[in-house]
Structure formats: structure tokens, C-alpha cells
Residue, then its C-alpha position, 0 to 999 in steps of 0.5 A: m011684224l015678226a022675225y019669222d013674216r019678214p019678206r024673203v030676201d034672194f040674195f043672188p039677184f039683189f048682189f048682181q043687180n046692185p050696180l056697187m056690188r058688181r063693181f066689188l066683184s069685178l074688181g076681185i076677180a080681175f084682182f084673183l086673175f092678174f094676180a093669182a099667178s104669183p102670191l105674195p109671200c110672207c117673209g118669215g114673219r118680217a115686216e117687209q113683204e116681198i112682191a115679185l111679178s111672174a111672168e104670166q103677169a108681165g104678159r098681161l101687163a104687156q098688152l096694155p102698152l101694145k093695145c095703144l102704142q099705134r092707135e092714135f086716137p082719142n088723143k090730146p096734143g100738147e103743140t103750140l100753133a103758130a100758124p094754120a100749117d101747124i095744125g096737124s094729126p098726132r101720127g103726123l107730129h110726132p111718128a115715133f110717140y103718137g099714141c097712148f092718148d099723149w106724147h108723154s105716156s107713149v114714151h113711157g109705154h115704149w119704156m115699159l115693154v123695153r123693160l119687160l123685154r129686158k126682164f122676161p126673155a121669153l115673154e110669149a108677146g116678145a116678137t111682136i113687142r120688138a116689131k112695134l118697137a123697131e117700126n116706131i123708133t126709126t131714124g127717121s122718125i126720131l128726126d122728126e120728133v127732133r125737128y118738132f122739138r125745135r119749133s120756136e113755140e115749143k122749147s118747153f113742150e113736155r117740160t119737164y115730164g116727158w122729158a124724164w121719161l124720155l131718158k128713162l126710156a134711153e137709160e133702159l135701152h142702154g142697159f139691155d144687152d141685146p141687139l135690138a136695144r143697141e139699134l133703137e138706142k143709136n136711133l133715139r140718140p138725137l132726141t135724147g142728146l136733145v133733151v139733155e140740151r134742154w135739161l142743161e139749159f132749163l135747170p141753172k134758169l129755174v129760181y124755184p122748183v115747182r111743188v105739185g102732184e103732176h106732171a111738172n113736179t120738179a123732184f121728179g123730173m131731176a131724179f129720173a134726169w140723174d139716173y140717165a146721167d148715171a147709168v151713161g155717163q153724163k157727168a154735166l147733167k148729173d152734176l148739174v142736177e145735184r147742184r140744182a137739188r141742193d139748191f132747191y131743197l137742202d134747207d127745206r123742213d118739216c114738209p106737210l106730208g098730211w096736206e097730201p094727197g091733192g084731189t088729182d095728185f098722182l106725184s107725192p110732192c114730199l116723197e118725190e122730193a125725198d127720192l131725189m135727194r136720196r139718189v144725190l147726197p151720200a147717205g148720212e147725210f141723207t138720212r141726216w136732211l130726212k129726220r129734218f125733212l120728214p121726221p114722222l116716217a122715222d117713227k115705226r109707228f107712222s101710218l099712211a093711208p093709199g089714196i081713194v078713187s071715187d071714179r076710175r072713168d074720170g081721167k083726172l081722179v083716177h091719178l091717185d091711183g098713179l100716186n100710190f104706185s108713186r109714193a110706193w116706189c119712193l118708200y121702198g127707196i126710203a125703206s132701203l135705209k137702216g131705221y126705215g125698213h118699216l116703211r116697206s110694209i106701207a109701199d106694199e100697202h099702196l102698191r096692192h091697194s091699186l094694183p088690181t085697177v091695173a088689170g081693167d081696160s079703161y082708157e082713162g087709166g089703163h094708157w099709164l098706170a101699168t107704167f107707173a104700177l111696174y116701176a113701182l114694181a121694180q123699186a119693190s125687187r131691187 
């Protein structure tokens, strides 16, 4: 067949009938609509680039937890049943934090809304957010949550991931100069105090840290616990976190970052450990520790490819979008050190890679990925 005898291919039907092409187009449109309002400026030729969240984008992000904060099903309960009477509905068991698929996602969905209110006081959905927060975090609902935590079978409930996010919510409320925040902080205090007690009881008994890329990662939980303790002056918890961090991690060498990520990781074991040690060690000591722990990071040619998600309808595989956000927030923290500024562009790459996915409405990821994205954006702007 001669070239001019080839059958004609109509481009547009081919494009729109091809599932892969439709997926590419939908992601492109989502990215444009979600982030076009705030172009990502290049900083005069510098290696660093600043990524900022606009008020319009903040409003769009807020819609994700608003959709699920009081949505009871589908739900993944985490309770241990000791008797038939222990079976209950998610809302009956957890009147404050029953929505958004599971307990910890509900907690950090509340954190996200408080954070957005604090940073964007004129948020269009502000009145709705305030009403939902006030409806969920009441004195009665929190006391019911405390009673659940005090069940003899629930000593390890949400240890330590949910504990970490509960303290992050309490920290955000504490730093928010607003009458509603004062009321919610007071209402939350019985559960906050109980979680602090659990940390103080658990960490001395933990002989070995948990080094995984999912919920049980010890370094991630301890980092958020340290943030809370530092913000509110909880000296006993802060001192314990620092001591145990040194016990667990101070002698670590040559973390195998090349082995990451695992197939369903949403945290980097190596980078989360570095993120914790950056908090608890003085700057000079941390820099020396980091050179032993992750030597490649000091090389300005260092590269790290974002995690790839093959199917965002799969609730476990989509964890890798979360990994990209959590890697970003860890790298932003390290990039603030002298000699490590080149890591900021890698953090930006990870953040940009997965930001378009947050604009979707997939319940498998939307109920928590927006929180990870917002926390990474917060670290990018520090």
C-alpha cells in the first residue's frame, strides 16, 4: 500500500473512544480547573519554586471533607468486639468522628477544615464549615469517644496514626485565634488528654520502632506528637518523644531509600524518620546525623521519582499519591537546611505529580488525599 492509499483515521473519534485518552484528558482538565487560579511561579531562576494555595483552590479543597464529614457509609470500623452488645453503627460508636470512611480520616478531615478556616477567614464555605465542626465536636460527643477509647479491648485503637492526627487537630485549634476554636479545643480536651496519656504509656514500652510505610509508622506518629507537645508546652510528652527518637534512630546508618516505595505505601520509612529527627535534634547534630543516615541527599544531583499509581479506584494502590505528598512535606523540611535547598525542586515535583488527582471525586482517595495535599502545601509555604 502506498502512503497516499492508507485509510484515513479520524482523530477526534479515536481520541474520545479510547479509554486511556479519555483518562488523560480528564486528568488534564482537572488539573487546569483546580490549579489554574494560582500559577506556580518560578523564582527568578532559583532552584526553589514556591507553591501557594489560593482562596479559590482552598474552597475547592474544603468541599472534599465537607462531603464526607457526616457521611456514615461506606465505613471501615476498627473496633474489637467482646460481645454482641459491642456491635453498633459508626455514628453510634463514634458520634464525633464517624464520617469519611474511617475514624482517623474523619479526624484529619476535621483538621483540614480548621486549617482552611484559619488560613482563609473569608472562605466562601466558612459558615457551613463552622456549623459542621460545632455539630460534631461537642462536649457530649467527645465524652462518648472517650468512653469508647476506655473500653478494655480498645487500648490500641488507632495506635498511633489516629492518635497523631487527633493531636494535630488539637494543635491546630490551639493556634487558631477564634472563639469557635476555643470552644472546640475545650470540648476536645478530654480526648486530647486521653491520647496524651496513651502516648506516655505506650512509648516507654515500645522496644523497637515500627518501620513501615503505612499507618503504624512510629516516626510519623511521634513527629505529630512532638508538634503538639511543642505547641502547647506539654513537656512530659515532648521530652519522651525526643528521648525515644534518640533511642530508636540515633545510630541508624544508610537507610535503603532505593527499596522504597512499597506497593501500598503512603509514608516513606526513611524520610519520615528524618522528618522526626529534624524536629528533636539541634540543627548541627541533625545535619551530621542526616549525612550518615541518608548520604545521597547531600548530592545536588540526587533524584527521586514520584510514586506511580496504576489504578486510582483501588483504595490501597492510591496510597502512592499520598506517598508523593508525604515525601514532599518531609523534603521541604530538609530543604530548609543549609546545603539541602536542591531538595525543594524534588518536593515540588512530587507535589505537582499528585495534585491533579485530588480534584477528582473518587471516594477511595478523596476522603484523605486532600488532607495530605494540604499538609504538604503548608510545608511548602513555610
